[in-house]
C-alpha positions in Angstrom: 75.7 31.5 115.6 77.2 29.1 118.0 80.7 30.0 119.2 83.1 27.1 119.0 86.2 28.2 120.7 87.8 30.3 123.4 90.2 33.2 123.0 92.2 34.6 125.9 93.8 38.0 126.0 96.0 39.8 128.4 95.5 43.6 128.4 98.4 45.6 129.5 101.2 45.4 127.0 99.3 42.9 124.8 96.2 44.9 123.5 97.2 48.2 125.0 100.5 50.1 124.4 100.8 51.3 128.0 104.3 50.9 129.2 104.8 54.6 129.8 101.4 54.9 131.3 101.9 52.2 133.9 105.4 53.5 134.7 103.8 57.0 135.4 101.7 55.2 138.1 104.8 53.5 139.5 106.6 56.9 139.7 103.6 58.5 141.4 103.3 55.8 143.9 107.0 55.9 144.9 106.9 59.7 145.1 103.8 59.6 147.3 105.8 57.6 149.8 108.7 60.0 149.5 110.9 57.3 147.9 113.0 57.6 144.7 111.3 55.8 141.9 113.0 53.0 140.1 114.2 53.7 136.6 111.9 52.6 133.7 114.3 49.8 132.9 114.4 48.5 136.5 110.6 48.5 136.6 110.4 46.6 133.4 112.9 43.9 134.6 111.0 43.4 137.9 107.4 43.9 136.9 105.5 40.7 137.8 102.0 39.7 139.0 103.4 39.8 142.6 103.8 43.6 142.1 103.5 44.5 145.8 106.9 42.9 146.5 108.5 45.3 144.1 107.3 48.2 146.2 108.1 46.5 149.6 111.6 45.7 148.5 112.2 49.3 147.7 111.1 50.8 150.9 107.3 50.9 150.9 105.9 49.6 154.3 104.7 46.0 154.1 101.6 47.3 155.9 100.6 48.8 152.6 98.6 46.1 150.8 98.2 45.3 147.1 94.8 46.9 147.2 96.3 50.0 148.8 99.0 50.2 146.0 96.3 49.8 143.3 94.3 52.6 144.8 97.3 54.9 144.8 98.5 53.9 141.3 94.9 54.6 140.1 95.0 58.0 141.8 98.2 58.8 140.0 96.8 57.7 136.6 93.4 59.4 137.0 94.5 62.7 135.5 96.3 61.0 132.5 94.6 60.2 129.2 94.2 56.4 128.5 97.0 55.0 126.4 96.1 53.8 123.0 95.5 50.2 122.0 98.1 48.7 119.8 97.2 49.2 116.1 94.5 46.9 114.9 94.0 45.4 118.4 90.3 46.3 118.5 89.8 44.8 115.1 91.5 41.6 116.1 89.4 41.2 119.2 86.2 41.9 117.2 87.2 39.4 114.5 88.2 36.7 116.9 84.9 36.8 118.8 82.8 36.1 115.7 83.4 32.4 116.3 84.8 32.2 119.8 84.2 33.4 123.4 86.7 36.0 124.3 88.1 36.6 127.8 90.4 39.2 129.2 92.5 37.9 132.0 94.7 40.6 133.5 96.5 41.6 136.6 95.1 45.1 136.1 92.5 45.9 138.8 88.9 44.9 137.7 87.4 48.4 137.9 90.2 50.0 136.0 90.2 47.2 133.5 86.5 47.4 132.8 86.6 51.2 132.4 89.5 51.0 129.9 87.7 48.3 127.9 84.6 50.4 127.6 86.7 53.5 126.7 88.4 51.5 123.9 85.1 50.1 122.6 86.1 46.4 123.0 84.0 45.5 126.1 81.0 44.6 124.0 83.0 41.8 122.3 84.0 40.0 125.5 82.3 37.1 127.1 84.1 37.6 130.5 86.5 40.1 132.0 88.8 39.0 134.9 90.9 41.7 136.4 93.2 41.6 139.5 94.3 38.1 138.5 97.8 37.0 139.6 97.4 33.3 138.8 95.8 33.1 135.3 96.0 29.3 134.8 93.0 28.6 137.1 90.8 31.1 135.1 91.8 29.3 131.8 91.1 25.9 133.2 87.6 26.9 134.6 86.7 28.6 131.3 87.7 25.5 129.3 85.7 23.2 131.6 82.6 25.6 131.4 82.7 25.5 127.6 83.6 21.8 127.2 87.0 22.4 125.7 90.0 20.2 126.5 92.9 22.6 127.4 95.5 19.9 126.7 
């Protein structure tokens, strides 16, 4: 069957119910640097794709890179079980890919994203997985061009 469309998903907070999980990584990272962690609410208000600034503005040295932060966050999350997908998320992904190419475009680091997708059993339904993405629009535009779809 020829797939006729494209479907794009974000992962964290869209397919996966992981607010508390991500916040555990945030707390671990601040504690690792001997800094008081932000409150859950503060983290939610200021969580953006430019996540390193959030740490730098709260006392983490600017010499610590985004990659460094991702490694530390991953270290803190390694002992925790994966958070669940939202109810019916796996079914929605599987259903949507019957007639469309499906992409995950996420700020979550590529290696962590791929492992989680395999764990949740949805990797097999995806055409492409793009992790560590802070600017998602270029990925959307390239995918549309590659599959001959006008994004307008």
